[in-house]
C-alpha positions as CSV (number, residue, x, y, z in Angstrom):
1,M,15.4,3.3,-7.0
2,P,11.9,2.2,-5.7
3,L,11.8,-0.3,-2.9
4,P,9.4,-3.4,-2.9
5,R,6.4,-3.0,-0.8
6,E,6.9,-6.5,0.7
7,I,9.7,-5.1,2.7
8,L,7.1,-3.6,4.9
9,D,5.5,-6.9,5.9
10,D,8.4,-8.1,8.1
11,F,8.3,-4.9,10.3
12,L,4.5,-4.8,10.4
13,N,4.4,-8.5,11.5
14,K,6.6,-7.4,14.5
15,C,4.1,-4.5,15.2
16,M,6.7,-1.9,14.1
17,P,5.1,1.0,12.2
18,V,7.1,2.1,9.2
19,I,7.6,5.6,7.9
20,V,7.9,5.6,4.1
21,S,8.9,8.2,1.5
22,V,6.5,8.4,-1.4
23,V,5.9,10.9,-4.2
24,N,3.4,13.6,-3.3
25,Q,0.9,13.6,-6.3
26,K,0.1,17.3,-5.9
27,T,3.7,18.6,-5.8
28,G,5.8,15.8,-7.4
29,G,8.1,16.0,-4.4
30,L,8.8,13.3,-1.8
31,H,6.4,13.0,1.1
32,W,6.5,10.8,4.3
33,V,3.6,8.8,5.6
34,V,3.3,6.2,8.4
35,V,2.3,2.6,7.3
36,T,0.3,1.2,10.3
37,G,-0.9,-2.1,9.0
38,T,-2.4,-4.1,6.1
39,S,-5.8,-4.2,4.6
40,G,-6.2,-7.1,2.1
41,S,-3.4,-6.6,-0.5
42,D,-3.0,-2.9,0.5
43,Y,-1.4,-1.1,3.4
44,T,-3.1,1.3,5.8
45,I,-1.4,4.6,6.4
46,N,-1.6,7.8,8.5
47,D,-0.7,10.8,6.3
48,P,-0.1,14.0,8.2
49,G,-0.4,16.1,5.1
50,F,-3.6,14.6,3.5
51,R,-5.8,13.0,6.1
52,A,-8.3,11.7,3.6
53,Q,-5.7,9.4,2.2
54,D,-5.7,6.2,4.2
55,K,-4.2,3.6,1.8
56,L,-0.7,3.3,0.5
57,S,-2.0,2.5,-3.0
58,G,-3.0,6.1,-3.4
59,Y,0.7,6.8,-3.8
60,G,3.4,5.5,-6.2
61,D,6.5,3.7,-5.4
62,I,8.4,3.8,-2.1
63,Y,11.7,5.5,-2.1
64,G,12.8,5.3,1.5
65,I,11.9,3.8,4.8
66,R,12.4,4.6,8.5
67,V,11.3,2.0,11.1
68,Y,9.7,3.1,14.4
69,K,11.4,1.1,17.1
70,D,9.7,1.1,20.6
71,N,12.2,0.8,23.5
72,Y,10.1,-2.1,24.9
73,G,9.9,-4.0,21.6
74,G,7.2,-4.4,18.9
75,C,4.0,-6.1,19.9
76,Q,2.8,-5.3,23.4
């Protein structure tokens, strides 16, 4: 079941990057990307498999999340 994108906002507001599982458009399988922030109504990402993709809107629904938690807290 897809997750709402708004779930990312709480973590990003705490300066906590979020790793999300999305559908890889080329293979149809799940693919993980790091959501690093917002850009208007979209989210900026780092995608290790497709460096040219820099927005979450380039993918479909979110199917899982993992939150990166720094030992020293979020915002530094």
